[in-house]
C-alpha beads as a LAMMPS data file, in Angstrom:
LAMMPS data file: protein, C-alpha beads

365 atoms
364 bonds

1 atom types
1 bond types

-500.0 500.0 xlo xhi
-500.0 500.0 ylo yhi
-500.0 500.0 zlo zhi

Masses

1 110.0

Atoms # bond

1 1 1 -97.138 452.152 -2.191
2 1 1 -96.959 448.306 -2.576
3 1 1 -99.615 446.783 -4.816
4 1 1 -97.968 443.452 -5.588
5 1 1 -100.138 440.350 -5.569
6 1 1 -99.130 437.498 -3.262
7 1 1 -100.465 433.931 -3.218
8 1 1 -100.590 432.583 0.359
9 1 1 -100.658 428.777 0.517
10 1 1 -101.260 426.882 3.760
11 1 1 -103.573 424.044 4.747
12 1 1 -104.314 425.731 8.092
13 1 1 -106.881 428.514 7.686
14 1 1 -105.884 430.506 10.859
15 1 1 -102.303 430.798 9.610
16 1 1 -103.490 431.882 6.149
17 1 1 -105.702 434.533 7.700
18 1 1 -102.929 435.890 9.959
19 1 1 -100.393 436.098 7.126
20 1 1 -102.953 437.645 4.781
21 1 1 -103.925 440.226 7.416
22 1 1 -100.278 441.263 7.908
23 1 1 -99.726 441.615 4.181
24 1 1 -102.993 443.474 3.545
25 1 1 -102.043 445.960 6.256
26 1 1 -98.878 446.653 4.257
27 1 1 -101.031 447.242 1.143
28 1 1 -100.218 443.949 -0.590
29 1 1 -103.036 442.182 -2.416
30 1 1 -103.444 438.564 -1.331
31 1 1 -105.158 435.414 -2.563
32 1 1 -105.396 432.309 -0.406
33 1 1 -105.021 428.627 -1.339
34 1 1 -105.745 425.786 1.099
35 1 1 -103.459 423.244 -0.592
36 1 1 -100.684 422.840 -3.117
37 1 1 -103.139 421.530 -5.715
38 1 1 -105.460 424.530 -5.227
39 1 1 -102.465 426.864 -5.586
40 1 1 -101.499 425.245 -8.902
41 1 1 -105.068 425.556 -10.134
42 1 1 -105.079 429.269 -9.303
43 1 1 -101.754 429.780 -11.075
44 1 1 -102.956 427.796 -14.097
45 1 1 -106.063 429.979 -14.325
46 1 1 -103.879 432.828 -15.568
47 1 1 -104.158 435.000 -12.491
48 1 1 -100.837 436.799 -12.045
49 1 1 -98.802 436.951 -8.822
50 1 1 -95.496 438.575 -7.979
51 1 1 -94.773 436.216 -5.040
52 1 1 -95.917 432.950 -3.474
53 1 1 -95.687 432.150 0.255
54 1 1 -96.095 428.417 0.826
55 1 1 -96.184 426.199 3.880
56 1 1 -93.730 423.323 3.673
57 1 1 -95.779 420.523 5.233
58 1 1 -99.192 420.116 3.575
59 1 1 -101.405 417.172 2.667
60 1 1 -101.966 416.106 -0.955
61 1 1 -99.128 418.187 -2.440
62 1 1 -96.498 419.472 -0.022
63 1 1 -94.429 422.635 -0.377
64 1 1 -91.535 420.894 -2.132
65 1 1 -93.857 419.396 -4.769
66 1 1 -95.594 422.738 -5.254
67 1 1 -92.212 424.475 -5.560
68 1 1 -90.987 422.061 -8.247
69 1 1 -94.126 422.414 -10.366
70 1 1 -94.420 426.163 -9.896
71 1 1 -90.769 426.849 -10.823
72 1 1 -91.133 424.694 -13.923
73 1 1 -94.272 426.442 -15.184
74 1 1 -93.966 429.914 -13.598
75 1 1 -90.221 430.563 -13.202
76 1 1 -90.628 434.318 -12.674
77 1 1 -92.625 433.934 -9.433
78 1 1 -90.310 433.787 -6.400
79 1 1 -91.321 431.305 -3.708
80 1 1 -90.775 431.760 0.047
81 1 1 -91.201 428.598 2.138
82 1 1 -92.772 428.749 5.604
83 1 1 -91.699 425.999 7.993
84 1 1 -91.208 424.977 11.628
85 1 1 -87.757 424.914 13.229
86 1 1 -87.444 421.118 13.136
87 1 1 -87.946 421.158 9.324
88 1 1 -85.042 423.557 8.702
89 1 1 -83.009 420.994 6.695
90 1 1 -85.991 420.510 4.371
91 1 1 -86.310 424.293 3.969
92 1 1 -82.648 424.552 3.018
93 1 1 -83.144 421.781 0.476
94 1 1 -86.055 423.795 -0.941
95 1 1 -83.759 426.786 -1.443
96 1 1 -81.321 424.569 -3.301
97 1 1 -84.248 423.570 -5.531
98 1 1 -85.168 427.148 -6.359
99 1 1 -86.970 428.717 -3.413
100 1 1 -85.931 432.318 -2.779
101 1 1 -85.940 432.156 1.043
102 1 1 -87.705 430.608 4.047
103 1 1 -89.477 431.837 7.174
104 1 1 -89.412 429.986 10.498
105 1 1 -92.652 429.679 12.442
106 1 1 -93.534 431.589 14.474
107 1 1 -92.396 434.794 12.825
108 1 1 -92.937 438.468 13.563
109 1 1 -94.719 440.862 11.237
110 1 1 -91.489 442.710 10.394
111 1 1 -89.710 439.444 9.586
112 1 1 -92.490 438.593 7.146
113 1 1 -92.526 442.012 5.491
114 1 1 -88.723 442.197 5.240
115 1 1 -88.554 438.792 3.547
116 1 1 -91.397 439.728 1.182
117 1 1 -89.712 443.013 0.251
118 1 1 -86.405 441.263 -0.477
119 1 1 -88.081 438.621 -2.622
120 1 1 -90.052 441.195 -4.611
121 1 1 -86.969 443.386 -5.087
122 1 1 -84.993 440.378 -6.292
123 1 1 -87.760 439.579 -8.779
124 1 1 -87.869 443.171 -9.999
125 1 1 -84.100 443.276 -10.546
126 1 1 -84.148 439.992 -12.454
127 1 1 -86.934 441.203 -14.732
128 1 1 -85.206 444.536 -15.292
129 1 1 -81.961 442.763 -16.108
130 1 1 -83.743 440.497 -18.590
131 1 1 -85.440 443.484 -20.205
132 1 1 -82.082 445.239 -20.364
133 1 1 -80.471 442.202 -21.996
134 1 1 -83.328 441.973 -24.515
135 1 1 -83.107 445.668 -25.311
136 1 1 -79.324 445.423 -25.506
137 1 1 -79.545 442.508 -27.949
138 1 1 -82.065 444.444 -30.044
139 1 1 -79.817 447.507 -29.941
140 1 1 -76.752 445.472 -30.930
141 1 1 -78.714 443.855 -33.770
142 1 1 -79.896 447.249 -34.997
143 1 1 -76.410 448.761 -34.712
144 1 1 -74.889 445.763 -36.480
145 1 1 -77.387 446.111 -39.317
146 1 1 -76.690 449.835 -39.474
147 1 1 -72.951 449.165 -39.547
148 1 1 -73.358 446.594 -42.319
149 1 1 -75.412 449.064 -44.326
150 1 1 -72.804 451.775 -43.772
151 1 1 -70.011 449.421 -44.820
152 1 1 -72.045 448.403 -47.869
153 1 1 -72.583 452.035 -48.827
154 1 1 -68.897 452.730 -48.282
155 1 1 -67.894 449.745 -50.441
156 1 1 -70.246 450.908 -53.207
157 1 1 -68.669 454.352 -52.976
158 1 1 -65.232 452.763 -53.217
159 1 1 -66.277 450.736 -56.245
160 1 1 -67.602 453.826 -58.024
161 1 1 -64.189 455.398 -57.406
162 1 1 -62.503 452.277 -58.782
163 1 1 -64.565 452.438 -61.969
164 1 1 -63.615 456.086 -62.343
165 1 1 -59.947 455.080 -62.050
166 1 1 -60.492 452.425 -64.690
167 1 1 -62.122 454.939 -67.010
168 1 1 -59.179 457.286 -66.483
169 1 1 -56.800 454.487 -67.475
170 1 1 -58.845 453.793 -70.619
171 1 1 -58.438 457.444 -71.605
172 1 1 -54.695 457.164 -71.111
173 1 1 -54.391 453.840 -72.961
174 1 1 -57.083 453.942 -75.639
175 1 1 -55.826 450.711 -77.224
176 1 1 -57.210 448.682 -74.351
177 1 1 -60.487 450.601 -73.918
178 1 1 -63.058 448.372 -72.175
179 1 1 -60.413 445.728 -71.491
180 1 1 -60.506 446.136 -67.704
181 1 1 -64.284 445.729 -67.580
182 1 1 -64.291 442.714 -69.875
183 1 1 -61.484 440.911 -68.119
184 1 1 -63.142 441.597 -64.747
185 1 1 -66.451 440.148 -65.969
186 1 1 -64.650 437.091 -67.353
187 1 1 -62.709 436.614 -64.097
188 1 1 -65.885 436.896 -62.006
189 1 1 -67.594 434.306 -64.207
190 1 1 -64.763 431.781 -63.716
191 1 1 -64.602 432.483 -59.976
192 1 1 -68.340 431.912 -59.634
193 1 1 -68.101 428.682 -61.623
194 1 1 -65.427 427.498 -59.193
195 1 1 -67.803 428.113 -56.297
196 1 1 -65.665 430.705 -54.532
197 1 1 -67.316 432.660 -51.680
198 1 1 -68.691 436.124 -52.421
199 1 1 -66.153 437.947 -50.268
200 1 1 -63.274 436.287 -52.093
201 1 1 -64.835 437.031 -55.477
202 1 1 -65.155 440.689 -54.470
203 1 1 -61.410 440.870 -53.776
204 1 1 -60.554 439.054 -57.010
205 1 1 -62.857 441.327 -59.022
206 1 1 -61.187 444.450 -57.665
207 1 1 -57.747 443.039 -58.406
208 1 1 -58.776 442.113 -61.946
209 1 1 -60.318 445.503 -62.645
210 1 1 -57.283 447.385 -61.345
211 1 1 -54.622 445.059 -62.784
212 1 1 -53.220 447.731 -65.111
213 1 1 -53.577 450.696 -62.750
214 1 1 -49.783 450.915 -62.494
215 1 1 -49.714 452.026 -66.136
216 1 1 -50.888 455.410 -64.876
217 1 1 -47.246 455.877 -63.804
218 1 1 -45.761 454.765 -67.152
219 1 1 -44.699 457.641 -69.468
220 1 1 -47.093 458.206 -72.389
221 1 1 -44.203 457.943 -74.828
222 1 1 -43.802 454.290 -73.839
223 1 1 -47.421 453.435 -73.101
224 1 1 -48.680 454.794 -76.446
225 1 1 -45.693 453.907 -78.589
226 1 1 -47.076 452.411 -81.844
227 1 1 -44.053 450.251 -82.578
228 1 1 -42.072 447.669 -80.643
229 1 1 -40.548 448.755 -77.357
230 1 1 -36.795 448.815 -76.842
231 1 1 -35.423 446.514 -74.108
232 1 1 -35.101 449.536 -71.819
233 1 1 -38.681 450.639 -72.551
234 1 1 -39.957 447.074 -72.030
235 1 1 -38.272 446.999 -68.651
236 1 1 -40.002 450.245 -67.669
237 1 1 -43.317 448.854 -68.891
238 1 1 -42.851 445.784 -66.695
239 1 1 -42.693 448.074 -63.672
240 1 1 -46.441 448.689 -63.911
241 1 1 -47.137 445.566 -61.780
242 1 1 -45.064 446.851 -58.876
243 1 1 -46.191 450.460 -59.330
244 1 1 -49.824 449.376 -59.257
245 1 1 -49.191 447.287 -56.156
246 1 1 -47.576 450.231 -54.348
247 1 1 -50.489 452.489 -55.254
248 1 1 -53.145 450.093 -53.927
249 1 1 -51.360 448.508 -50.949
250 1 1 -51.703 451.783 -49.035
251 1 1 -55.507 451.555 -49.223
252 1 1 -56.793 449.195 -46.468
253 1 1 -59.731 447.681 -48.367
254 1 1 -57.533 447.053 -51.429
255 1 1 -54.631 445.317 -49.656
256 1 1 -55.602 441.842 -50.897
257 1 1 -56.509 443.115 -54.350
258 1 1 -53.062 444.746 -54.532
259 1 1 -51.448 441.304 -54.358
260 1 1 -53.382 440.266 -57.473
261 1 1 -52.240 443.434 -59.253
262 1 1 -48.642 442.665 -58.250
263 1 1 -48.889 439.084 -59.546
264 1 1 -51.037 439.368 -62.670
265 1 1 -48.088 438.840 -65.052
266 1 1 -46.743 435.783 -63.249
267 1 1 -46.904 432.380 -65.006
268 1 1 -47.758 429.032 -63.484
269 1 1 -44.361 427.552 -64.407
270 1 1 -42.449 430.408 -62.754
271 1 1 -41.308 432.183 -65.944
272 1 1 -43.414 435.295 -65.417
273 1 1 -42.594 438.622 -63.777
274 1 1 -41.884 440.610 -61.630
275 1 1 -41.073 437.989 -58.949
276 1 1 -40.995 434.708 -60.862
277 1 1 -43.690 433.154 -58.663
278 1 1 -44.652 429.568 -59.414
279 1 1 -47.798 427.456 -58.998
280 1 1 -49.799 428.229 -55.891
281 1 1 -47.292 430.907 -54.887
282 1 1 -49.324 433.015 -57.311
283 1 1 -52.552 434.313 -55.693
284 1 1 -55.615 432.433 -56.934
285 1 1 -57.142 435.675 -58.180
286 1 1 -54.111 436.291 -60.393
287 1 1 -54.328 432.742 -61.773
288 1 1 -58.001 433.262 -62.661
289 1 1 -57.218 436.651 -64.164
290 1 1 -54.472 435.204 -66.351
291 1 1 -56.944 432.985 -68.222
292 1 1 -59.539 435.774 -68.470
293 1 1 -56.922 438.247 -69.691
294 1 1 -55.700 435.925 -72.450
295 1 1 -59.280 435.179 -73.499
296 1 1 -59.985 438.888 -73.909
297 1 1 -56.679 439.573 -75.665
298 1 1 -57.240 436.866 -78.282
299 1 1 -60.904 437.709 -78.940
300 1 1 -60.364 441.506 -79.156
301 1 1 -59.152 443.609 -82.090
302 1 1 -55.572 444.810 -81.912
303 1 1 -53.717 447.253 -84.227
304 1 1 -51.504 444.414 -85.385
305 1 1 -54.286 441.814 -85.949
306 1 1 -58.067 441.381 -85.959
307 1 1 -59.965 439.611 -83.178
308 1 1 -59.789 435.842 -83.275
309 1 1 -62.532 433.337 -82.498
310 1 1 -63.435 431.938 -79.119
311 1 1 -62.428 428.538 -80.440
312 1 1 -58.935 429.833 -81.156
313 1 1 -58.748 431.271 -77.645
314 1 1 -59.811 427.957 -76.095
315 1 1 -57.154 426.082 -78.083
316 1 1 -54.436 428.562 -77.078
317 1 1 -55.388 428.533 -73.396
318 1 1 -55.509 424.743 -73.290
319 1 1 -52.129 424.597 -75.083
320 1 1 -50.490 426.684 -72.349
321 1 1 -52.131 424.865 -69.435
322 1 1 -49.504 424.039 -66.825
323 1 1 -47.061 426.543 -68.253
324 1 1 -48.706 429.959 -68.359
325 1 1 -51.963 428.903 -66.717
326 1 1 -53.125 426.945 -63.688
327 1 1 -54.413 423.601 -65.062
328 1 1 -57.378 423.552 -62.656
329 1 1 -58.465 427.014 -63.765
330 1 1 -58.094 426.012 -67.418
331 1 1 -60.159 422.877 -66.770
332 1 1 -62.949 424.968 -65.260
333 1 1 -62.774 427.526 -68.080
334 1 1 -63.080 424.825 -70.760
335 1 1 -66.072 423.261 -68.973
336 1 1 -68.095 426.488 -69.010
337 1 1 -70.771 427.164 -71.685
338 1 1 -69.193 429.058 -74.589
339 1 1 -72.048 431.570 -74.901
340 1 1 -71.121 433.121 -71.519
341 1 1 -68.173 435.038 -72.971
342 1 1 -69.984 436.494 -75.981
343 1 1 -72.953 437.477 -73.809
344 1 1 -70.732 439.252 -71.299
345 1 1 -68.873 441.088 -74.051
346 1 1 -72.165 442.280 -75.580
347 1 1 -73.417 443.536 -72.196
348 1 1 -70.208 445.469 -71.570
349 1 1 -70.082 446.904 -75.093
350 1 1 -73.691 448.034 -74.674
351 1 1 -72.779 449.445 -71.222
352 1 1 -75.490 447.287 -69.633
353 1 1 -73.118 445.368 -67.363
354 1 1 -72.710 446.755 -63.874
355 1 1 -70.023 445.524 -61.526
356 1 1 -71.027 444.847 -57.935
357 1 1 -67.830 443.770 -56.262
358 1 1 -69.325 443.348 -52.810
359 1 1 -72.101 441.175 -54.353
360 1 1 -70.486 439.801 -57.482
361 1 1 -72.354 440.254 -60.725
362 1 1 -74.018 437.174 -62.155
363 1 1 -72.667 436.062 -65.474
364 1 1 -75.051 435.267 -68.273
365 1 1 -75.497 431.612 -69.069

Bonds

1 1 1 2
2 1 2 3
3 1 3 4
4 1 4 5
5 1 5 6
6 1 6 7
7 1 7 8
8 1 8 9
9 1 9 10
10 1 10 11
11 1 11 12
12 1 12 13
13 1 13 14
14 1 14 15
15 1 15 16
16 1 16 17
17 1 17 18
18 1 18 19
19 1 19 20
20 1 20 21
21 1 21 22
22 1 22 23
23 1 23 24
24 1 24 25
25 1 25 26
26 1 26 27
27 1 27 28
28 1 28 29
29 1 29 30
30 1 30 31
31 1 31 32
32 1 32 33
33 1 33 34
34 1 34 35
35 1 35 36
36 1 36 37
37 1 37 38
38 1 38 39
39 1 39 40
40 1 40 41
41 1 41 42
42 1 42 43
43 1 43 44
44 1 44 45
45 1 45 46
46 1 46 47
47 1 47 48
48 1 48 49
49 1 49 50
50 1 50 51
51 1 51 52
52 1 52 53
53 1 53 54
54 1 54 55
55 1 55 56
56 1 56 57
57 1 57 58
58 1 58 59
59 1 59 60
60 1 60 61
61 1 61 62
62 1 62 63
63 1 63 64
64 1 64 65
65 1 65 66
66 1 66 67
67 1 67 68
68 1 68 69
69 1 69 70
70 1 70 71
71 1 71 72
72 1 72 73
73 1 73 74
74 1 74 75
75 1 75 76
76 1 76 77
77 1 77 78
78 1 78 79
79 1 79 80
80 1 80 81
81 1 81 82
82 1 82 83
83 1 83 84
84 1 84 85
85 1 85 86
86 1 86 87
87 1 87 88
88 1 88 89
89 1 89 90
90 1 90 91
91 1 91 92
92 1 92 93
93 1 93 94
94 1 94 95
95 1 95 96
96 1 96 97
97 1 97 98
98 1 98 99
99 1 99 100
100 1 100 101
101 1 101 102
102 1 102 103
103 1 103 104
104 1 104 105
105 1 105 106
106 1 106 107
107 1 107 108
108 1 108 109
109 1 109 110
110 1 110 111
111 1 111 112
112 1 112 113
113 1 113 114
114 1 114 115
115 1 115 116
116 1 116 117
117 1 117 118
118 1 118 119
119 1 119 120
120 1 120 121
121 1 121 122
122 1 122 123
123 1 123 124
124 1 124 125
125 1 125 126
126 1 126 127
127 1 127 128
128 1 128 129
129 1 129 130
130 1 130 131
131 1 131 132
132 1 132 133
133 1 133 134
134 1 134 135
135 1 135 136
136 1 136 137
137 1 137 138
138 1 138 139
139 1 139 140
140 1 140 141
141 1 141 142
142 1 142 143
143 1 143 144
144 1 144 145
145 1 145 146
146 1 146 147
147 1 147 148
148 1 148 149
149 1 149 150
150 1 150 151
151 1 151 152
152 1 152 153
153 1 153 154
154 1 154 155
155 1 155 156
156 1 156 157
157 1 157 158
158 1 158 159
159 1 159 160
160 1 160 161
161 1 161 162
162 1 162 163
163 1 163 164
164 1 164 165
165 1 165 166
166 1 166 167
167 1 167 168
168 1 168 169
169 1 169 170
170 1 170 171
171 1 171 172
172 1 172 173
173 1 173 174
174 1 174 175
175 1 175 176
176 1 176 177
177 1 177 178
178 1 178 179
179 1 179 180
180 1 180 181
181 1 181 182
182 1 182 183
183 1 183 184
184 1 184 185
185 1 185 186
186 1 186 187
187 1 187 188
188 1 188 189
189 1 189 190
190 1 190 191
191 1 191 192
192 1 192 193
193 1 193 194
194 1 194 195
195 1 195 196
196 1 196 197
197 1 197 198
198 1 198 199
199 1 199 200
200 1 200 201
201 1 201 202
202 1 202 203
203 1 203 204
204 1 204 205
205 1 205 206
206 1 206 207
207 1 207 208
208 1 208 209
209 1 209 210
210 1 210 211
211 1 211 212
212 1 212 213
213 1 213 214
214 1 214 215
215 1 215 216
216 1 216 217
217 1 217 218
218 1 218 219
219 1 219 220
220 1 220 221
221 1 221 222
222 1 222 223
223 1 223 224
224 1 224 225
225 1 225 226
226 1 226 227
227 1 227 228
228 1 228 229
229 1 229 230
230 1 230 231
231 1 231 232
232 1 232 233
233 1 233 234
234 1 234 235
235 1 235 236
236 1 236 237
237 1 237 238
238 1 238 239
239 1 239 240
240 1 240 241
241 1 241 242
242 1 242 243
243 1 243 244
244 1 244 245
245 1 245 246
246 1 246 247
247 1 247 248
248 1 248 249
249 1 249 250
250 1 250 251
251 1 251 252
252 1 252 253
253 1 253 254
254 1 254 255
255 1 255 256
256 1 256 257
257 1 257 258
258 1 258 259
259 1 259 260
260 1 260 261
261 1 261 262
262 1 262 263
263 1 263 264
264 1 264 265
265 1 265 266
266 1 266 267
267 1 267 268
268 1 268 269
269 1 269 270
270 1 270 271
271 1 271 272
272 1 272 273
273 1 273 274
274 1 274 275
275 1 275 276
276 1 276 277
277 1 277 278
278 1 278 279
279 1 279 280
280 1 280 281
281 1 281 282
282 1 282 283
283 1 283 284
284 1 284 285
285 1 285 286
286 1 286 287
287 1 287 288
288 1 288 289
289 1 289 290
290 1 290 291
291 1 291 292
292 1 292 293
293 1 293 294
294 1 294 295
295 1 295 296
296 1 296 297
297 1 297 298
298 1 298 299
299 1 299 300
300 1 300 301
301 1 301 302
302 1 302 303
303 1 303 304
304 1 304 305
305 1 305 306
306 1 306 307
307 1 307 308
308 1 308 309
309 1 309 310
310 1 310 311
311 1 311 312
312 1 312 313
313 1 313 314
314 1 314 315
315 1 315 316
316 1 316 317
317 1 317 318
318 1 318 319
319 1 319 320
320 1 320 321
321 1 321 322
322 1 322 323
323 1 323 324
324 1 324 325
325 1 325 326
326 1 326 327
327 1 327 328
328 1 328 329
329 1 329 330
330 1 330 331
331 1 331 332
332 1 332 333
333 1 333 334
334 1 334 335
335 1 335 336
336 1 336 337
337 1 337 338
338 1 338 339
339 1 339 340
340 1 340 341
341 1 341 342
342 1 342 343
343 1 343 344
344 1 344 345
345 1 345 346
346 1 346 347
347 1 347 348
348 1 348 349
349 1 349 350
350 1 350 351
351 1 351 352
352 1 352 353
353 1 353 354
354 1 354 355
355 1 355 356
356 1 356 357
357 1 357 358
358 1 358 359
359 1 359 360
360 1 360 361
361 1 361 362
362 1 362 363
363 1 363 364
364 1 364 365
């Protein structure tokens, strides 16, 4: 049964009483106001109404003025204007200004109730639609957050798998044990210093860590050969860039990283391999990696020589700027505090450094 509250506004008491009587008989709850100003005072008091019926022509504040103020302060209350036939153009103007409908005097009881029912139903639908939109937005926000969390968990799972692949490569090529982790940490540090976005650093880090993954396909007799390789063996060894690329390019989230793997032996002047890329044809991640890789190679022990100093590495990298290395990357590398590299190496050697490719690890400073 109806229990909606309706504010009846008219400066003629007999009309207010008749309208109120009709509405009460239909089980609506009514409150009367003798003027537009009294109606505003009632609304401002906090009393809630689902509908307002207002006469158009009133002293002090007419129906149009009441409509404008009510719609501004109480937009969820529909307003039905009551007017005489000769004021029809004014009533239509009121609808253009936000009134829901109008009633022409004199009106029958059923006309009044039908208009009231339509106005209340329209209000109900609008409120339900708003609630639906709010709930939908909340649901979308929750689902989006859930999706982000799922993707984050999936990326972490991927990265654990990547580290396992790196460990497997270390077992196969013991000479470079820890090299992938060190060169990844060094590459991340340079990328962060260059102000690259996190998503891009994540891709670069994966490419750096997996740069030698193609060596998994190189025969042990060549990979572990203690002496110099023959030209034929060297050519097979060079295939590890392409083999690594083919392995990773099939994995959707590693497609961009695969390009870094493919290009990590390219040189800035175009004399590298396997494609002879030059300058910015080489992916930025591969250009960053190239400096980090040389830094690790020079400062690490090798069977044919002991580790050299960081100073020696800096001199060598600067010497080859513009030829092997991107000059801008070299410039950034040389501007970075020297203690970063030793600190990162210590963390990795102590197994305290954890890679977080989706949220790149922070280098020590």
